[in-house]
C-alpha positions, 0 to 999 in steps of 0.5 A: 175074693172072687177074681173074674177074667177082667180083674185077673187081667188088670192084676196082671197088667198092674204087676207089669207096672211094679205092683205086687199081687197083693198091691194089685188086689187091694187097688183093684178091690178099692176101684170096685167099691169104696171107701173101705177099712183095712179089714174090708180090704183084706176080706174082699181081696183075700190079702192076709190081715197080717199083710194088709197094712204094709200093702196099704202103706206101700200103695200110699207111697205110690200115690195109689190110694189115700186115707180119710178119717171116719168116726171110728176108723180110718177109710181108704179110697183109690186114685181114680182110674184116669188120674192114676194112668196119667200120673203114671205116664207123667212119671215114666216121662219124667224118668225117661227125660231124666235118663236122657239128660244123664246119659246125654254126655256118654258116647254111645257106639252102636254095634250093627253086627248082631241080629236080634231074634224074635219068636213072639208075634207081638214082639215082631209087631212091636219092632215093626211099629218102632221102625215105622215110627222112627223112620225118616226117609223110606220104608219098604215093606212086604206085608199080609192082611193079617199084618195090615190090620196091626200096622195100617194105622202106623203106615198111614201116620208114616205116610202123612209125615211124607215118608216114602213108602213102597208096599208089596201086599199079598192079596187085595187090599184098601191100603192107601200109604205109598205105592202098593203092589199087589202080589198074588198069593196063589203064586207065592212061595209062602203059599207052597209052604203054608206061611206068610211073611213080613219084611220091613226095611227102614231108611235103608238102615235096619231090617225086620225079616219074619215068617209067620204060621198058624203055630209059630213066629220066627223073625230077625231084626238087624242093622247089619249092612249085609243083612239090610242090603240083602233084605232091601235087594230082595224086595226091590227085585220083587217090585221090579218083577211085579211092574215088569209083569203088570206092563208085559204079561201077555208077552211073559205068559207067551214065553214062559207059560200061563203061570210063568213056569219056566220063569220060576224054574231058577235051575234052568233056562228053557228058551223053547 
């Protein structure tokens, strides 16, 4: 069986849904060409002939393929891709609703003291999407253009449902979701270290802080009160500084230097 890149991707995604490698190969083979006999499925997909009938039976149990009678043999056809996706979606929703119903009477306590560490960029983005989707009152956010491309739609949808949003954005942006404060990339600690950051606080209840480089992502999520308060105070004070600089920029530059050299040196207070 010649497996192209798209086929490999499809087989790996089906594995995430509980399909074995042989089951995924049989189903994708039938999507490409049908109807087929069991022999033809085995030959095209590379599934051993001794295994193909077991694979077919499991796919029938999953309502993923069905048989049709031909003149001399039994042929197999796949459930269409759209029907497969809709059936799986409904099955998952039914299972989740059943779980919710079964566990509704169980008293659940939330341990807010632990921190969740993430080293995968997609995991961090997925957590941010969930936070924005579940926030009910406020969201404070520090973000860069790369992450706006992943979270922009989520921010827009949150803003449309009247979530109060304040965003510190590094560099120029067309983001239109709440109050956006532009931060100078050049004058940031991130620029000095070759990093960019992502910080999100939802409802003053949970916080996500991440730093991102070209080769690594390091993020922490927690509902710990001290952690959330520290992250929120950091963003609020950054916004206070941006608003102050916007209004009193000439005076501040006169007092602290053209690039605020005296202001950023936190280890001394030179009033001269």
